[in-house]
C-alpha positions in Angstrom: -41.6 40.0 22.3 -43.3 40.7 25.6 -44.2 37.8 27.8 -42.0 35.3 26.0 -41.0 31.7 27.2 -38.0 30.9 29.3 -36.5 29.0 26.4 -36.9 32.1 24.1 -35.2 34.2 26.7 -32.3 31.7 26.9 -31.9 31.6 23.2 -31.8 35.3 23.1 -29.1 35.6 25.8 -27.1 32.9 23.8 -27.3 35.2 20.7 -26.3 38.3 22.6 -23.3 36.5 24.1 -22.2 35.0 20.8 -22.4 38.3 18.8 -20.8 40.2 21.6 -17.8 37.9 21.6 -17.4 38.1 17.8 -17.8 41.9 17.8 -15.4 42.7 20.4 -13.0 45.3 19.4 -14.8 46.1 16.2 -16.8 49.2 17.3 -20.0 47.3 16.5 -22.5 46.3 19.3 -25.5 44.2 19.8 -28.9 45.6 21.0 -32.0 43.9 22.2 -35.7 44.1 21.6 -36.1 47.7 22.9 -34.1 49.0 20.1 -36.0 49.6 16.8 -34.8 49.6 13.3 -36.5 51.5 10.6 -37.5 49.5 7.5 -39.4 50.4 4.4 -41.7 53.3 4.6 -42.5 54.4 8.2 -42.3 50.9 9.5 -40.1 50.2 12.7 -39.3 46.7 13.6 -38.1 45.5 17.0 -36.1 42.3 16.6 -34.8 40.1 19.4 -31.3 41.2 18.6 -29.5 43.4 16.1 -26.0 44.5 15.3 -25.3 48.2 14.7 -21.9 49.7 13.9 -23.3 53.4 13.7 -22.9 55.7 16.5 -26.1 57.2 18.0 -27.1 58.9 21.2 -28.2 56.4 23.9 -31.5 58.3 24.1 -32.5 57.2 20.6 -35.2 54.7 20.1 -34.5 53.6 16.6 -31.1 52.7 15.3 -29.7 54.7 12.2 -29.7 52.9 9.0 
């Protein structure tokens, strides 16, 4: 979300920190709003946070399903 509030930014940071702590050592990682995720059809969503356990090149824009 471009131009979000400071409160929104702090909440997102807390989510990244909490997920990162829980995922440490699992091979999974958290990604932020610049990483897209493909949904039904050709739609791509850009959530505030997502978790992926699938390896993908760092240059990809959408996480594999």
